[in-house]
N, C-alpha and C positions, 0 to 999 in steps of 0.2 A: 589310710591304717598307716602306710608303709611314710608318709611325708608326717603324718602326727610324732612316728618313734624316730623318722632323722630327726626333727626340730629339738624333741625332746634331747637325742643325744647330741645336737650344738649347746644347745641354751647349757646343757648338765657341764659340755669340756669349757665353754667358755665359765662359766660359775667356777670349775675349778682354778681355772686359769686367776681369773682376776681374787680367788681367794687368797694368796698366797701373801705372806705376812711381808707387809713392808717393813723397810728399818728405819728406826726412828731419828728425826734428828738429834745432832749434840746438842744443839743453844736451848730445848726443852720448851720450844714455841709449839703450839698446836698447832697443824697444817693441813687442812683438808684437801685433799688430791683426787685427779679424776677417778685416781681407782676405790677407792672407799664411794664415791656415788656410781660408777661402774656397778662396783658389786653390792648396793642398795638397789639400784635398779633390775640387778639381777634377778636379786632374789624376789623383789615383788614379781621379777614376771614368770620366774621359778612356783611363786604361791599362784600365781593367777592359771597358769597352764593347767596345775597338779588342780584347780578347782573345779576347770573348765571338763579336764578328763572326767571326774567325777559325778559332776551333772550329767556329760553324758554316757556315763560306764551305761547303763542299760541299753540304749540304742546298741552301742558300739558290741558287746555281748549279743545282742538280737540279732544282727547284721552275722556274726561272727555263729553264730549256732546255725543260721540258715543255709550261709555257706556250706558249714559239714552234714547238714542233714539233705542238703542238694547233691553233694557229694558220695556220699552213702546210697541216695537215692537209684544215680544215674548206677553204680556198682551194682547193688541188686538186681535192679534192673536187666544189666550186662549178662548178668549172672545165670538168670533164667532163662535169656535167650539159646535157643539150640546152635552149636558150633557150626553148622553149614548156614545158617543166617543170622548176621547181627547189624542191628539199629547203625546209621551211621556213625550216632552219638557215640559209637563203643567200639570203635576201630581203632581208637586212642591207644 
């Protein structure tokens, strides 16, 4: 999950840098630059990443809810144990 956030952050930063408008030439000729190509590729990459996130969103949310349930169960089990005896997981 951390890698996904980092990847998205890098993609959006790169997209922001390449999204700046370039100055036109005085000759009036249309020039295809590498920035336009890079911007197009980053835009397509952003669309693909967003599509993958939304396609895998149920699995991502299920894993997050499972982690939260596990943490809540641990806190509850530790709260019902007496103070003189604590499980090894409750010593955190």
